[in-house]
C-alpha positions, 0 to 999 in steps of 0.5 A, a space after each residue: 341787087 342781083 341774083 346770079 343762077 345756081 342751078 338749072 334744077 329737075 324735078 326728079 323721082 329717083 335724083 340719083 338714077 337722074 343725075 347719073 344719067 346727065 352726068 354721063 350724057 355730059 361728061 360731068 361731075 358732081 358737086 362736092 356739097 348740095 343742099 337738097 338732092 343731087 348737083 353735077 358741075 355744068 363746067 359751063 360758062 354761064 356758071 350754073 350747076 344742074 340740079 336733081 331735086 327730089 319731087 313727088 310731082 308728076 308729068 302730065 305734058 311736054 315740058 315747058 323747059 328743054 335743054 339743046 345740045 350741040 353738035 360739031 358734026 354729023 357723027 359727033 351728033 350720032 354719038 351723042 343720040 347712041 349715047 344718050 339711048 345707051 344710058 337709058 333715054 327713048 325718043 321723043 315725039 313732041 311734033 317734030 316733022 319726020 325728017 326732021 335735022 334735030 333728033 328730039 330723046 327723053 330721058 329716063 323721066 321723060 324730060 325732053 331734050 334735042 340733040 341739034 345738028 350741027 352747024 347751028 349759027 345762033 349756038 356757036 361757041 356756046 358749049 355743048 349745052 347750047 340752050 335751055 329752050 322755054 316755052 314763054 313770053 316775050 315779057 318772062 324774057 324781060 323779067 330774066 334778063 333784069 332778074 339775073 342781069 343778063 343782057 338779051 342777045 335776041 328780041 324779035 317776033 316776041 322771041 327772047 334770049 339772054 345770055 351771060 356776060 361770060 358766055 356759055 348756054 343761052 335760054 330762049 323763050 319761043 313766044 305764045 301760045 304758052 303750053 299747060 303747066 306740065 307739072 314735073 318740069 325743070 326749074 331756076 335756082 338763084 342765089 342773091 348777091 346780098 340780102 336774100 329777103 331785100 333780092 326777094 323784093 327786088 323780084 316780085 318789083 319786076 313781076 314775080 309773083 309769092 307761093 305762099 310764105 313756107 321757105 324750103 328745109 334749105 332756106 330757099 324762097 319759092 316764087 313763080 315768075 310772070 308765066 307761072 313758073 316756079 322758081 327758088 331763092 337760095 339764101 346768100 352764100 
């Protein structure tokens, strides 16, 4: 048994508006069908979608998860930043140095993301969405490697990273200390390769925890990873 990463989903107060922003920034097309909210086809070798699910959650701290966007040259970086600002992004302060070579922005609902400078060797070949950078423990990196069947491509000084065998976006975890729960954030939506309940039991055996017994309207089972980040296991499709 295993799961595939079906979507990286944003909690969104206005899903259509937020999807419009990310579609315009990344040049992504809308998926034809979506069980809950809006979805974009990432076009990424890692094979996931970007989801925008309606939520009333309030953002109370910096997100634990954010995208790192890559650049091919300094002009490309400047163009990405300008396009994001035109679409409604704002500059964000997450404690970066004044002379940092990457640019930190926040989308119209406050979700932080970074536009990296060119020449990032670690993300070479990963595509425009080079990484989903997560605040999290070494243990949670190991958990997600087993959950998704994505091998570890970095495991040093309690920092970990995984990547789909097909390539594409890397998912990274920065090690301790763990930031507080931000409330409104990004989450993983998984689809099991076979029986949903059997896959839920496998994930629990790996260290996931149940979040009540209620299923979502789309039949999704809510769980939390070992760091307490919520994710969903959707029905087999």
